C-alpha positions as CSV (number, residue, x, y, z in Angstrom):
1,M,-70.0,-45.7,-31.8
2,H,-69.6,-48.7,-29.5
3,P,-72.9,-49.8,-27.9
4,M,-71.4,-49.6,-24.4
5,F,-70.4,-46.0,-24.9
6,R,-73.7,-45.1,-26.6
7,S,-75.6,-46.4,-23.6
8,V,-74.0,-43.8,-21.3
9,S,-73.7,-40.9,-23.8
10,T,-77.4,-40.2,-24.3
11,R,-79.3,-36.9,-23.8
12,L,-80.3,-35.6,-20.4
13,H,-84.0,-35.4,-19.6
14,P,-85.1,-31.8,-18.8
15,E,-86.2,-32.8,-15.4
16,G,-82.6,-33.7,-14.5
17,T,-81.1,-30.4,-15.5
18,P,-81.7,-28.5,-12.2
19,F,-80.3,-31.5,-10.3
20,V,-77.1,-31.8,-12.4
21,L,-76.5,-28.1,-12.4
22,G,-77.1,-27.8,-8.7
23,S,-74.8,-30.7,-7.9
24,A,-72.1,-29.2,-10.1
25,L,-72.3,-25.8,-8.3
26,V,-72.1,-27.6,-4.9
27,T,-69.2,-29.6,-6.2
28,L,-67.3,-26.4,-7.0
29,L,-67.9,-25.0,-3.6
30,L,-66.9,-28.2,-1.8
31,G,-63.8,-28.5,-3.9
32,W,-62.8,-25.0,-3.0
33,L,-63.3,-25.8,0.7
34,W,-61.6,-29.3,0.7
35,M,-60.6,-31.3,-2.4
36,P,-61.8,-34.7,-1.1
37,L,-65.3,-33.3,-0.7
38,G,-65.1,-32.0,-4.3
39,I,-64.3,-35.4,-5.5
40,L,-67.3,-36.8,-3.7
41,G,-69.4,-34.0,-5.4
42,V,-68.1,-35.0,-8.8
43,I,-69.3,-38.6,-8.2
44,V,-72.8,-37.4,-7.1
45,T,-73.0,-35.1,-10.1
46,L,-72.1,-37.9,-12.5
47,W,-74.6,-40.1,-10.9
48,M,-77.3,-37.4,-11.3
49,A,-76.5,-37.2,-15.0
50,Y,-76.6,-41.0,-15.3
51,F,-80.0,-41.2,-13.5
52,F,-81.7,-38.7,-15.7
53,R,-80.3,-40.2,-19.0
54,D,-82.8,-40.3,-21.8
55,P,-81.8,-43.0,-24.4
56,D,-83.6,-43.6,-27.6
57,R,-85.4,-46.9,-28.0
58,V,-86.4,-49.1,-31.0
59,T,-90.1,-49.9,-30.7
60,P,-91.7,-52.7,-32.7
61,V,-94.6,-51.1,-34.6
62,R,-96.8,-54.2,-35.3
63,S,-100.5,-53.7,-34.3
64,G,-101.5,-55.5,-31.1
65,L,-98.2,-55.5,-29.2
66,V,-98.1,-54.2,-25.6
67,M,-94.6,-52.8,-24.8
68,S,-93.0,-52.5,-21.4
69,P,-93.6,-48.9,-20.1
70,A,-90.5,-49.0,-18.0
71,D,-87.0,-50.3,-17.6
72,G,-86.6,-52.7,-14.7
73,E,-87.4,-56.1,-13.3
74,V,-90.8,-57.8,-13.7
75,S,-91.4,-58.2,-9.9
76,L,-95.0,-59.4,-9.9
77,I,-97.6,-60.9,-12.2
78,V,-100.9,-61.2,-10.4
79,E,-104.7,-60.9,-10.9
80,A,-106.0,-57.6,-9.4
81,P,-108.8,-55.1,-10.0
82,P,-107.6,-52.0,-11.9
83,P,-107.5,-48.7,-10.1
84,A,-111.1,-47.7,-9.2
85,E,-110.5,-44.1,-10.3
86,L,-110.2,-45.2,-13.9
87,G,-113.7,-46.6,-14.2
88,M,-112.7,-50.0,-15.6
89,G,-114.8,-52.1,-13.2
90,T,-113.8,-54.4,-10.4
91,T,-113.1,-57.6,-12.3
92,P,-109.5,-58.7,-11.7
93,L,-107.2,-58.2,-14.6
94,T,-103.7,-59.5,-15.2
95,R,-101.3,-57.0,-13.7
96,V,-97.7,-56.9,-14.7
97,S,-95.5,-54.9,-12.2
98,I,-92.1,-53.6,-13.2
99,F,-89.8,-52.4,-10.4
100,L,-87.2,-49.8,-11.2
101,N,-84.1,-49.5,-9.0
102,I,-82.1,-46.3,-8.8
103,F,-79.8,-47.4,-11.6
104,D,-82.5,-48.0,-14.2
105,V,-83.7,-45.4,-16.8
106,H,-86.6,-43.7,-15.1
107,I,-88.5,-42.5,-18.1
108,Q,-91.8,-44.1,-18.9
109,R,-93.1,-44.9,-22.4
110,V,-96.6,-45.5,-23.7
111,P,-97.3,-49.3,-23.7
112,A,-99.6,-49.5,-26.7
113,D,-101.3,-47.4,-29.4
114,G,-104.5,-45.9,-28.1
115,T,-106.4,-42.8,-26.9
116,V,-106.1,-41.5,-23.3
117,S,-109.6,-42.0,-21.9
118,A,-109.0,-41.4,-18.2
119,L,-106.3,-39.8,-16.0
120,D,-106.1,-39.7,-12.3
121,Y,-103.5,-38.7,-9.7
122,R,-103.8,-40.0,-6.2
123,P,-101.5,-38.9,-3.2
124,G,-100.4,-41.7,-0.9
125,A,-97.6,-43.3,1.1
126,F,-94.1,-44.0,0.0
127,V,-93.6,-47.6,1.0
128,N,-91.1,-49.9,-0.8
129,A,-92.4,-50.1,-4.4
130,A,-91.4,-53.7,-4.7
131,L,-94.2,-54.7,-2.2
132,D,-97.6,-55.7,-3.6
133,K,-99.5,-53.3,-1.4
134,A,-97.7,-50.3,-3.1
135,S,-100.3,-50.6,-5.9
136,E,-103.0,-49.5,-3.4
137,D,-101.2,-47.5,-0.8
138,N,-98.5,-45.4,-2.6
139,E,-98.8,-42.2,-4.5
140,R,-99.7,-43.0,-8.0
141,M,-100.7,-41.6,-11.5
142,S,-103.1,-43.8,-13.3
143,V,-103.8,-43.8,-17.1
144,R,-106.5,-45.6,-19.0
145,L,-105.8,-46.2,-22.7
146,T,-108.6,-47.2,-25.0
147,L,-106.9,-49.2,-27.7
148,N,-107.6,-49.1,-31.4
149,D,-109.6,-52.3,-31.2
150,G,-111.9,-50.8,-28.4
151,R,-110.4,-52.7,-25.5
152,D,-108.9,-50.9,-22.5
153,L,-105.5,-51.1,-20.8
154,A,-104.3,-49.3,-17.7
155,V,-100.8,-48.1,-16.9
156,V,-100.0,-46.8,-13.4
157,Q,-96.9,-44.9,-12.2
158,I,-96.2,-45.6,-8.6
159,A,-93.9,-43.7,-6.3
160,G,-91.4,-45.7,-4.3
161,L,-89.6,-45.5,-1.0
162,I,-87.6,-42.4,-1.9
163,A,-89.5,-41.2,-4.9
164,R,-91.0,-37.7,-4.4
165,R,-92.3,-36.7,-7.8
166,I,-94.3,-38.4,-10.6
167,K,-94.5,-36.6,-13.9
168,C,-97.0,-37.5,-16.6
169,T,-97.3,-35.5,-19.8
170,L,-100.4,-37.3,-21.3
171,K,-103.6,-35.3,-21.7
172,L,-107.2,-36.5,-21.8
173,G,-108.2,-37.4,-25.3
174,Q,-104.7,-37.5,-26.6
175,V,-103.9,-40.1,-29.2
176,A,-100.7,-41.9,-28.1
177,R,-98.3,-44.2,-29.8
178,A,-96.5,-47.2,-28.3
179,G,-93.0,-46.4,-27.3
180,E,-93.5,-42.6,-27.0
181,R,-92.1,-41.0,-23.8
182,Y,-94.8,-39.9,-21.5
183,G,-93.5,-39.6,-17.9
184,L,-90.8,-39.9,-15.3
185,I,-90.6,-40.9,-11.6
186,R,-87.8,-39.5,-9.6
187,F,-85.6,-41.9,-7.6
188,G,-86.9,-45.5,-7.3
189,S,-90.4,-46.5,-8.3
190,R,-92.7,-49.1,-10.0
191,V,-95.0,-49.2,-13.0
192,D,-98.0,-51.5,-13.3
193,V,-99.8,-52.5,-16.5
194,Y,-103.3,-54.0,-16.3
195,L,-103.8,-56.1,-19.5
196,P,-107.2,-56.4,-21.2
197,P,-109.3,-59.5,-20.1
198,G,-108.1,-62.8,-21.6
199,V,-104.6,-61.4,-22.5
200,A,-101.7,-63.4,-21.1
201,P,-98.3,-61.8,-20.4
202,L,-95.3,-62.9,-22.4
203,V,-92.8,-62.1,-19.7
204,S,-92.0,-63.9,-16.5
205,V,-91.3,-62.8,-12.9
206,G,-87.6,-61.9,-12.6
207,Q,-87.2,-61.0,-16.2
208,R,-85.5,-57.7,-17.1
209,A,-87.7,-55.4,-19.3
210,I,-86.7,-52.4,-21.5
211,A,-89.1,-49.6,-21.9
212,G,-90.5,-49.3,-25.4
213,E,-88.6,-52.5,-26.6
214,T,-89.7,-55.5,-24.5
215,V,-93.0,-57.0,-25.6
216,I,-94.9,-57.9,-22.4
217,A,-98.1,-59.0,-24.2
218,D,-99.6,-59.6,-27.6
219,L,-103.3,-58.8,-28.1
220,Q,-103.5,-61.1,-31.1
221,S,-101.8,-64.1,-29.5
222,Q,-103.6,-67.1,-28.0
223,E,-100.5,-68.2,-26.1
224,G,-101.0,-68.9,-22.4
225,T,-98.9,-67.4,-19.5
226,R,-95.2,-68.2,-19.9
227,S,-93.0,-69.5,-17.1
228,G,-89.4,-68.7,-16.7
229,E,-86.2,-70.3,-15.3
230,V,-82.9,-68.9,-14.2
231,R,-80.2,-70.5,-16.3
């Protein structure tokens, strides 16, 4: 199968089934009332199916790699304290923020092998997820992973401007593997990763990341922070 066709012919995430079926039913009604409205309904239904697509990914399995938890653009790399609710202290850590637009795959994947040692959901605002303050102000679901070497990493799902649901399937004490599906945010969002102390990111601001495939950090590497250029 051609890669281009394979990219749009993937399975539908269960969260999307009600939206696709609902859109299809409305489309039938609109088409019965007036055909141009039916055509518009078909477009919306196809977009719903595209939004909730659930493609497979090929995850590198070497120990120490931290994978991108989301598809999207690396929008920010800053030093910031991890979410207080996770009990990881107040010392700033390197935070890699990945912004998902409405055309990206919205399924999140576990960034590294480890055990879920803390989970916390916080209600909040729905400001533009591309803004730095979204990490503090927006609705979020925070996860603390204790890695196999004893260090901790945090990954945070953040609702965006039009997002209204965060889904996380991880359970406290669960042993998770890098690249496994663990959540979804509906309609525009952001995912933050707080790296362990002393770990530099291997991605640059503006770079596109693929969930479960793009390596955003290497716990075994001594390389410093990378810079990037548009070429």
